[in-house]
N, C-alpha and C positions, 0 to 999 in steps of 0.2 A: 502494499500500500503505500501511495504519495503522500507525504508531508504537504500540508499547504503552501510551507515555505518552496517545496519547488513548482508551485502552480503557475506561477509568473516571474521572472526575473526581475521586476522591482522590488516583490515583496522578498526574494533573497536578497536582494543587494542591500536591503535594508538591514535583514537580519546577519549579513556579514560585517557589514559596517560596524554593525552595535559591536561585533563578535572581536574586530580587529583593532577597533578604535583607530589608531595613527600605524600601527602595527607593518601595513603594508609598504609603508615608505620605504622599507629596506629592501622594497625589489629594485629599483632603480638602481640604488648600488651595488646589490648583489649581482646584477646582471650586467650593468655597464652600458657604454656606448656602442654603435654601430653592430649589433650581434642580431644573427636570425635566433629567433624563438620557434620552437612549437611544443605547443599545451596541450598534456591528455588530459582530457576530464575538466575540458575548458569551458562550460557550461556556456553563457553567450559572449564568452571573449571578455569579461569584467579584468581580468590582472592586464590587458595592455594598457589602461590609462596609466598602470602603477610603473610602465616602462620609459625608458629616455625616447623620444619623437625618432630616431637615426635607429633605433630597431625596428625588424622586420617581424612579424608576428602571425603564427598561424594555430591550428589546431582541430580538436576531435569531441566531439560528445555525443551522447546516445538520446539526449533530452533532445528532440527535434523540436520541440516549440523553443526553446533556449538556442537553438542553433540559429533557425529561422529571424528570430529577434535581434542576434550580433549582425547576420548578414544583411541586414535590412540598416545596419551602420556600420555598411563596407569594409566588415571583419574578415579575413579568409579563414574561418573555420568553416565546418560539416560534420554531417554525422558518422560518426564511427567507435568501433569498439579501441579501449583503449589495450588490450588485451588480443587484437589483432596487428603483429608485426606489418601485413599489408598497406597498414591505415599511416606509419610515419612517414619524414622526411626528415634526412640529414638536417641539422640544426647546431649552432654554435649552443645553445643550451634546450635542455630539453628538463619542461617545467612542470613538477607533478604536484600542483596544489591541494590542499585538502581531499583526497581521495584515498592513501592510506587505508586510512578508517573503514572506509567502506569495504573493503574485502579483505579474503579468507588471505591464509597468510602464505599456500600456493600458488595467488593471484598475485600478493604484492612482490612475491621473489620474481614471478614472472613476467611482470610489470617493469621491474626494475632491469630485469636481464634486456629486456627491451630498449629501454632507454639508454643504458647504458654502448647499445648497437648503433643507435644512433645520433649520439650527442658530441660533438668534435670537442668542446671544452671540458663541458659539467653535466652534471642533471642537478638541477634545484628540486628539494621536496621542502615544501610546506605545509607541516601538519599544525593541529592546534593540539595542544597537549594538556588544556585545564580539562579536556575529558578524561582524562586519567582519574577523575572525582568518580566516575561510574566504575572504577576496577578496586575499589576498598570492599573492605568486609565486613558493612553494616546497615541498616535498616537505610538511613540517610542513602546511604550510596545506590543501592540497588535501586531504591522509586527513582533517586537522579538517574540513576541508567535505563531503567524503563523509559522517562521522562524524554531523555537526549535520544534514545532510537528513533522515539515517535517524531521528533521534531526535524531528526536527520536523516528519513527514508526518502532516497531519492526517486524511489518506485524501477530500481534499476538491481539495488544491490541490497541483501541483508545483514545488517550491522551484527556481529556474531558475539563481538566483545570488544570492550573496552581496556584498553591497554594501560598498565601503570607507567610513571617516567621511568623504572628501573626496565621495565619492557621495553619501552620505546629506544632507550637508549642501547640494548641489547640487542634489538631489530637492527637501526642503523649501522653498529659495527659485524651483525654479521651480515647485511647486506655489502658491504663495503669489504668483507675480505671474500663473498663469494660470489663477487664481481672482477674482483684484481683492481679495483679503484686505486688511484695512486696515492690521494693523498682526501682526506674527507675536513670538512670543518662543519660545527656545530654554533650555532647562534641563537640564544635561548634571548624571545624577546615578548614581550607583554604576554605571557603562558602560551606563547609557539616557539614552535621548535623552524628555525631555519635551516637545513641540511646542504650543504655543498659538497657534493660528490665530484671529483676533478679526477677525470678518465685517464 
């Protein structure tokens, strides 16, 4: 079932603004200038506005309504599955924003292995680690976990588990090792992790 947040891009945009506050200003710095960026699970391409104007941007998403909304704003995005290697474009940066927690562990591993194949410089992961509240073992956490699943159901993937901060760290290091990443840098900012994996 799809949450009301995913019914229309403007509703989703409002929700994301509330969650990130000014956190996405880091994107421009982390990506840099004159870079080609491909975003898997791009929604309606909202991340484009946080990049330098000299960057080129393209992406894929399964939400047809969101993709149509972005295409009307002249964004180079299309309907596509992030686990389909044939949907990707070679780019300086492959961006994975707010997607890992929607996927199972095997799909997370597959997604990153695909992203690494197409990234010329790095894979940039942005993940909301405040969701770790749902991983704690108390009544409040269990209630919050159910609420967050209801709020964040995109209609395509079923959220099976909320990870703790330690599990996120272990996941990032595991992905680094299994994909022969040269260097990894994690920036913690406003309850989000910005993970740069340099290929």
